[in-house]
C-alpha positions in Angstrom: 125.6 0.6 -10.7 126.5 -3.2 -11.2 126.0 -4.1 -7.6 122.7 -2.5 -7.7 121.6 -4.4 -10.4 123.0 -7.7 -9.3 121.1 -7.2 -6.1 117.9 -6.5 -8.1 118.5 -9.9 -10.0 119.2 -11.8 -7.1 115.9 -10.7 -5.6 113.9 -11.4 -8.6 115.6 -14.7 -8.5 114.6 -15.6 -5.0 111.0 -14.6 -5.9 110.5 -16.6 -9.0 112.0 -19.5 -7.0 109.8 -18.6 -4.3 106.6 -18.5 -6.2 107.8 -21.8 -8.3 108.2 -23.6 -4.9 104.5 -22.7 -4.0 103.1 -23.7 -7.0 104.5 -26.8 -7.1 103.7 -28.0 -3.3 100.0 -26.7 -4.4 100.1 -29.3 -7.2 101.3 -31.5 -4.9 98.6 -30.7 -2.4 95.8 -30.8 -4.9 96.9 -34.3 -6.4 96.8 -35.6 -2.9 93.5 -34.4 -1.8 91.9 -35.5 -5.3 93.6 -39.3 -4.8 92.7 -39.6 -1.4 88.9 -37.9 -2.2 88.9 -40.6 -5.1 90.1 -43.1 -2.9 87.2 -43.0 -0.4 84.8 -42.7 -2.5 83.3 -46.4 -3.0 82.9 -46.5 0.9 80.9 -42.9 0.7 78.9 -43.7 -2.1 77.6 -47.0 -0.6 77.0 -45.4 2.6 75.1 -42.9 1.2 72.9 -45.6 -0.9 72.0 -47.2 2.5 70.2 -43.9 3.2 69.1 -43.6 -0.7 70.8 -40.5 -0.3 73.5 -40.9 -3.2 72.8 -37.7 -5.3 74.4 -35.9 -2.0 77.9 -37.6 -3.0 79.4 -34.5 -4.2 78.1 -32.6 -1.0 79.5 -35.3 1.3 83.0 -35.1 -0.9 83.0 -31.1 -0.3 82.9 -31.8 3.3 85.1 -33.8 3.7 87.7 -31.6 1.2 86.8 -28.7 3.7 87.7 -30.9 7.1 90.5 -32.7 6.0 91.3 -32.8 2.3 91.0 -36.6 3.1 93.9 -36.9 5.6 94.1 -38.5 8.8 91.9 -41.2 10.7 89.1 -38.7 11.3 88.8 -37.5 7.4 84.7 -36.2 8.3 86.0 -35.0 11.4 82.8 -36.8 13.0 84.2 -37.4 16.3 82.2 -34.7 17.9 79.0 -35.6 16.6 79.3 -38.9 18.0 79.5 -37.5 21.4 83.1 -38.2 21.6 86.5 -35.8 22.1 88.1 -34.1 19.0 89.9 -36.9 16.5 88.7 -39.9 19.0 87.8 -41.8 15.9 90.8 -43.2 14.7 89.6 -45.5 11.3 88.8 -43.7 8.4 85.7 -46.0 7.4 84.4 -45.3 11.0 84.3 -41.6 10.2 82.6 -41.4 6.8 79.9 -44.0 8.3 79.6 -41.2 11.3 79.7 -38.3 9.3 77.3 -40.0 6.9 74.9 -40.8 9.7 75.2 -37.1 10.7 74.5 -35.7 7.7 71.7 -37.7 7.0 70.1 -37.0 10.4 70.6 -33.0 9.9 69.1 -33.6 6.3 66.2 -35.5 7.7 65.6 -33.0 10.6 66.4 -30.3 8.2 63.4 -31.6 5.7 60.9 -31.8 8.8 61.4 -28.2 9.7 61.3 -26.7 6.1 64.7 -25.2 5.9 66.7 -25.2 2.6 69.8 -27.2 2.2 72.3 -24.5 2.8 71.1 -24.7 6.6 71.6 -28.6 6.4 74.9 -28.0 5.4 75.7 -25.7 8.0 74.0 -27.9 10.7 76.6 -30.6 9.9 79.1 -28.0 11.4 76.9 -26.2 14.2 74.4 -29.1 15.1 70.4 -29.3 14.7 70.0 -26.5 16.9 70.8 -24.3 14.6 68.4 -26.2 11.9 65.6 -25.0 14.7 67.0 -21.2 14.9 66.7 -20.7 11.0 63.2 -22.6 10.9 62.3 -19.5 13.6 63.7 -17.2 11.4 62.8 -17.8 7.4 63.7 -21.0 6.9 66.9 -20.2 4.7 70.4 -20.0 5.6 72.6 -16.7 6.0 76.1 -15.7 7.6 74.3 -13.2 9.6 71.9 -15.9 11.1 74.9 -17.9 11.5 76.6 -15.2 13.6 73.7 -14.8 15.5 73.3 -18.6 16.5 77.1 -18.4 17.3 76.6 -15.4 19.4 73.9 -17.0 21.4 76.1 -20.3 21.9 78.7 -18.3 23.0 76.8 -16.3 25.6 75.6 -19.7 27.1 78.8 -20.9 27.3 81.7 -18.3 27.2 84.6 -19.8 28.9 84.2 -23.0 26.0 83.8 -21.1 22.9 86.5 -18.5 22.7 88.6 -19.3 19.7 91.6 -20.1 21.6 91.3 -16.7 22.8 92.8 -15.4 19.7 90.8 -12.1 18.7 93.1 -12.4 15.2 90.7 -15.7 14.6 88.0 -14.9 11.8 85.6 -16.3 13.8 86.2 -13.8 16.9 83.7 -13.3 18.4 81.3 -15.7 17.1 83.3 -18.9 18.6 81.2 -21.3 18.1 81.1 -23.5 14.8 82.1 -21.8 11.8 79.7 -19.2 10.6 80.9 -19.3 7.0 80.5 -23.0 6.8 78.0 -23.6 4.2 79.5 -20.9 1.9 82.7 -22.6 2.1 81.6 -26.6 1.2 79.4 -24.5 -1.8 82.5 -23.1 -3.1 84.5 -26.2 -3.0 81.8 -27.9 -5.3 83.0 -26.7 -8.5 86.2 -28.3 -7.1 84.9 -31.8 -6.7 82.7 -31.6 -9.7 86.2 -31.3 -11.7 87.4 -34.2 -9.6 84.6 -36.5 -10.4 84.4 -35.5 -14.5 88.2 -35.9 -14.4 87.7 -39.5 -13.1 84.7 -40.3 -14.6 82.8 -40.9 -11.9 78.6 -40.2 -12.1 76.8 -37.1 -13.2 75.5 -35.0 -10.6 73.4 -31.7 -10.7 75.5 -30.0 -8.4 73.4 -26.7 -8.5 70.1 -28.2 -8.3 71.1 -30.2 -5.4 72.8 -27.2 -3.4 70.2 -24.7 -4.1 67.4 -27.3 -3.5 64.6 -25.8 -0.9 62.3 -28.1 0.9 58.5 -27.0 0.2 
């Protein structure tokens, strides 16, 4: 009986210890991400001001958080949008400059095609072709449309878009881009809002921006 209780105590101790370690890791990771994003904020703001689009600062921060948590030499993961190989940009400022240029190009084209902002955000991941696709299917983004567009691109180049031949990949069989990208950015905006408020930076209307529709 004592042996059984001892084993139970040890197991409970190990579980509590593991949870504690995970909590500490998550806390450290969160603080590191916050530090990275705030560190790049002045450069992001400056670049967006060049295009008179400073109101999209929270979205750019959310994109950076999604792409890299502000880590590495290509924090915006913008190499491919410049026609380069993945992570070929090896300077964070160049990455931000290209990422914001790519976003503004999608924004301008999306405005022209009268799609919603979710479509523009999704096109940061899927490219301008997705804007055309949505414009032909109701002007409003949905994961269903993103999956359909991805499926079309996969059929065009089945050997290229394979999800690493991993059928357990959440994207499979929609292996072109990430059909859930816009939702992921949306989910990160509340976190970005908290970070900006905590650091007393700006006053952005998140919902007003994110659910904007170009009419």
